C-alpha distance (Angstrom), angle and dihedral (degrees) to the residues before:
residue distance angle dihedral
M1 . . .
T2 3.78 . .
P3 3.90 121.0 .
F4 3.86 88.6 -112.4
I5 3.80 94.4 54.0
A6 3.79 89.8 42.6
E7 3.78 93.0 55.7
I8 3.79 90.5 47.4
I9 3.85 94.1 50.8
G10 3.86 94.7 38.6
T11 3.92 92.1 49.0
A12 3.74 90.9 44.3
L13 3.82 92.5 51.9
L14 3.86 88.4 47.6
M15 3.84 90.5 51.8
L16 3.80 95.2 41.3
L17 3.81 92.9 56.8
G18 3.84 97.3 32.1
I19 3.75 97.4 47.3
G20 3.73 85.7 37.6
V21 3.79 93.5 62.9
N22 3.88 89.2 46.8
A23 3.86 86.9 55.9
N24 3.73 92.8 45.7
V25 3.81 94.5 52.6
T26 3.72 99.0 35.7
L27 3.87 109.6 38.8
N28 3.76 127.0 81.0
K29 3.68 123.1 -95.0
T30 3.87 98.5 7.9
Y31 3.75 115.7 133.9
G32 3.84 90.4 -119.5
Q33 3.92 95.5 49.8
G34 3.75 113.0 142.6
S35 3.81 94.5 3.1
G36 3.79 90.6 136.3
W37 3.90 147.3 -139.1
I38 3.73 97.1 -43.5
V39 3.70 91.2 58.8
I40 3.75 93.1 48.9
T41 3.80 94.3 48.7
T42 3.68 91.2 47.8
G43 3.75 93.4 47.0
W44 3.79 90.2 52.9
A45 3.80 93.2 48.4
F46 3.79 91.0 52.9
A47 3.82 89.6 45.0
V48 3.84 86.4 56.8
Y49 3.77 90.7 51.1
V50 3.78 93.5 52.5
G51 3.74 94.2 46.6
V52 3.79 93.9 48.4
V53 3.90 94.1 45.6
V54 3.82 90.7 55.6
A55 3.84 99.2 39.6
A56 3.82 103.1 34.4
P57 3.86 100.2 81.3
H58 3.81 89.8 53.1
S59 3.70 110.2 32.5
G60 3.83 108.3 8.8
A61 3.81 87.4 -104.2
H62 3.76 101.1 -101.6
L63 3.86 93.2 158.1
N64 3.80 88.3 172.1
P65 3.78 132.8 73.6
A66 3.86 91.1 -142.4
V67 3.80 89.9 57.8
S68 3.88 93.9 47.0
I69 3.84 89.3 49.8
G70 3.93 93.3 43.2
L71 3.72 91.2 50.2
A72 3.90 90.2 48.9
V73 3.78 90.1 49.6
A74 3.77 90.6 50.6
N75 3.90 89.6 51.1
K76 3.75 92.6 -114.3
F77 3.81 97.1 109.8
D78 3.92 133.7 45.9
W79 3.86 108.8 -106.3
N80 3.74 87.1 -146.9
L81 3.74 89.7 66.3
V82 3.84 97.2 49.3
P83 3.85 97.0 85.0
I84 3.83 93.6 52.1
Y85 3.83 91.7 46.9
I86 3.71 92.7 49.8
L87 3.78 92.4 49.1
A88 3.93 90.9 50.7
Q89 3.80 90.0 48.6
F90 3.80 92.1 52.3
I91 3.85 91.6 47.7
G92 3.77 89.3 49.3
A93 3.77 94.2 46.9
M94 3.76 92.7 51.0
L95 3.78 92.2 46.6
G96 3.81 94.2 52.4
A97 3.86 89.8 48.3
L98 3.76 92.1 50.0
L99 3.86 91.6 51.7
I100 3.73 91.4 52.2
W101 3.82 93.8 53.6
I102 3.92 84.2 51.0
T103 3.82 94.5 52.1
H104 3.83 94.2 40.6
K105 3.80 101.6 36.4
D106 3.80 93.7 116.9
H107 3.84 89.5 53.2
F108 3.80 91.7 46.6
D109 3.71 87.3 53.5
V110 3.83 94.4 53.8
T111 3.83 94.4 44.3
A112 3.82 110.2 91.8
D113 3.76 100.3 -174.2
G114 3.78 113.5 93.1
D115 3.81 96.3 -162.7
S116 3.85 89.3 53.5
K117 3.81 89.3 53.2
R118 3.88 91.8 49.2
G119 3.72 89.6 46.7
V120 3.80 89.6 62.0
F121 3.75 90.1 63.7
C122 3.80 105.8 32.5
T123 3.76 146.0 11.4
G124 3.70 132.0 -97.2
P125 3.90 136.5 177.1
A126 3.85 120.7 -88.5
I127 3.83 84.4 -146.9
P128 3.75 115.3 20.0
N129 3.88 108.2 -125.3
T130 3.81 112.6 141.6
T131 3.75 95.7 -155.3
I132 3.79 98.9 45.2
N133 3.79 91.4 39.0
L134 3.82 91.3 55.1
F135 3.80 92.6 44.0
N136 3.96 88.3 53.1
E137 3.78 91.1 52.3
I138 3.81 92.1 45.9
L139 3.82 91.3 48.0
G140 3.85 96.7 45.2
T141 3.79 90.2 49.7
F142 3.88 92.0 44.2
V143 3.84 87.2 57.7
L144 3.70 92.9 48.7
V145 3.77 99.0 49.7
F146 3.79 97.1 34.9
T147 3.83 90.1 53.7
V148 3.85 92.2 43.8
L149 3.75 91.0 55.5
Y150 3.74 91.0 59.0
F151 3.79 99.6 48.7
T152 3.86 103.2 32.2
D153 3.76 138.8 73.5
A154 3.79 92.1 -165.2
I155 3.71 96.7 149.1
I156 3.77 131.5 148.7
S157 3.85 111.1 -173.4
D158 3.79 95.2 171.8
S159 3.85 140.9 -8.9
E160 3.65 91.7 -83.5
T161 3.77 105.3 44.4
I162 3.85 120.7 68.9
I163 3.72 129.4 170.0
G164 3.73 108.9 179.8
L165 3.75 136.6 -175.1
G166 3.83 93.6 -101.0
S167 3.86 123.2 -148.7
L168 3.74 94.4 -69.7
G169 3.77 90.0 55.0
A170 3.91 91.8 56.9
L171 3.81 89.1 72.8
P172 3.79 99.0 63.4
V173 3.73 90.4 43.3
A174 3.80 90.9 54.1
L175 3.78 91.1 46.7
L176 3.93 89.9 50.2
V177 3.74 91.9 52.3
W178 3.76 90.7 47.0
A179 3.79 90.3 51.7
I180 3.85 92.2 49.8
G181 3.78 91.5 48.7
I182 3.77 95.3 48.0
S183 3.69 96.2 43.4
L184 3.81 107.4 30.5
G185 3.78 105.4 12.8
G186 3.71 102.7 83.1
T187 3.79 97.1 81.0
T188 3.86 101.1 56.6
G189 3.84 104.7 2.2
Y190 3.78 92.3 -101.2
A191 3.75 103.4 -101.0
I192 3.89 91.6 171.9
N193 3.75 86.0 167.8
P194 3.81 128.3 74.4
A195 3.83 94.2 -153.6
R196 3.75 92.9 47.6
D197 3.77 90.6 58.3
L198 3.74 109.1 29.0
G199 3.77 97.4 40.6
P200 3.89 95.8 54.9
R201 3.87 89.0 39.3
I202 3.78 89.5 60.0
V203 3.89 90.1 46.3
H204 3.79 88.4 50.9
A205 3.86 90.9 52.3
L206 3.78 90.4 49.4
L207 3.76 101.0 46.2
P208 3.87 123.4 94.0
L209 3.86 94.9 -119.0
K210 3.69 119.9 161.0
N211 3.77 117.6 -118.1
K212 3.83 90.8 4.5
G213 3.80 94.4 173.9
N214 3.78 124.4 -172.6
M215 3.83 116.8 -1.1
G216 3.74 93.1 -146.7
W217 3.69 93.4 -134.7
G218 3.82 92.5 149.8
Y219 3.75 90.0 66.9
A220 3.76 97.4 37.9
W221 3.80 98.4 93.7
I222 3.86 92.9 59.4
P223 3.85 95.3 70.3
V224 3.74 90.1 45.9
V225 3.84 101.2 45.4
G226 3.86 96.6 32.2
P227 3.77 94.8 59.1
I228 3.93 94.8 46.2
I229 3.77 89.2 50.3
G230 3.76 92.0 47.9
A231 3.80 95.8 46.5
S232 3.90 90.1 47.7
L233 3.71 93.5 50.5
A234 3.92 90.8 47.6
A235 3.77 91.0 52.1
L236 3.82 93.6 46.2
L237 3.83 91.2 51.0
A238 3.81 90.8 46.5
L239 3.83 89.3 53.5
V240 3.82 91.1 47.8
L241 3.77 90.5 51.2
A242 3.77 96.9 43.0
C-alpha cells in the first residue's frame, strides 16, 4: 500500500467512525440518540485508533494536514510530501462523510433541525467568539502535535524510508485525542484537523439533505487556520527545546 492510499484509507476510517458517532448521538431515531459528549469523545478516540492502526505501517498515519505540516516544520517530514498527504487526507475525509450519509440517510430524513445535521459533518462553536474560538483550535492542536512529537518516530525522510507509529503507537494517539476532546473540546467541537472539518463540510454542502439550514461558512476558516497555527507553534517550540 502506498503512503497516498494509506492516508486516504486511514482518514476515511477515521471519518467513518468519528462522524458515525456524531450521527448516532445526534440524529433522530438512532439507538444512540442523546447519549452525550462522553460517547462522542470516546467514539472519536476509537476512530483515531482504527485509522492509525491501518495507515501507520505505510504512511506514518498523519491523517491530518496539521500533523503533516507540524512534522515538516519540526524537520521530521519531507516538505515535498506534504501536498500529496494533504490531498489524500481530504479525499479520505470526504469519502468517510459520504458513507455516513448513505448509512444514516433515513435518520437524516427524519431529523428536522438543520444545525444538527450540519453538526454531524463539521464543528461549530458552542458560544460564537471568533478570537476565543480560534485560540481554542490553536491550543487543542498545539497539545496534539506537541505531545505526538514526544512519543512518536513518525518520520518520512524520503519516498523510500518510512518509520511509522506502528500498532502499539496507535493507542497513545487515541488516548491523546480522547483527553483533548474531554478537556478542551466542549467549546468548539475540537476539529484539530483541517481535513476532518472542511472535507465533510463540503460534502454536507453538496448533499441533497432536506432542511439543510445554514452552511456555517463564516466559521469554516477557524478549524482550518487554527490547527495549522497550533501545529506550527508546537513544532517550533519542540525545535527550541530540543
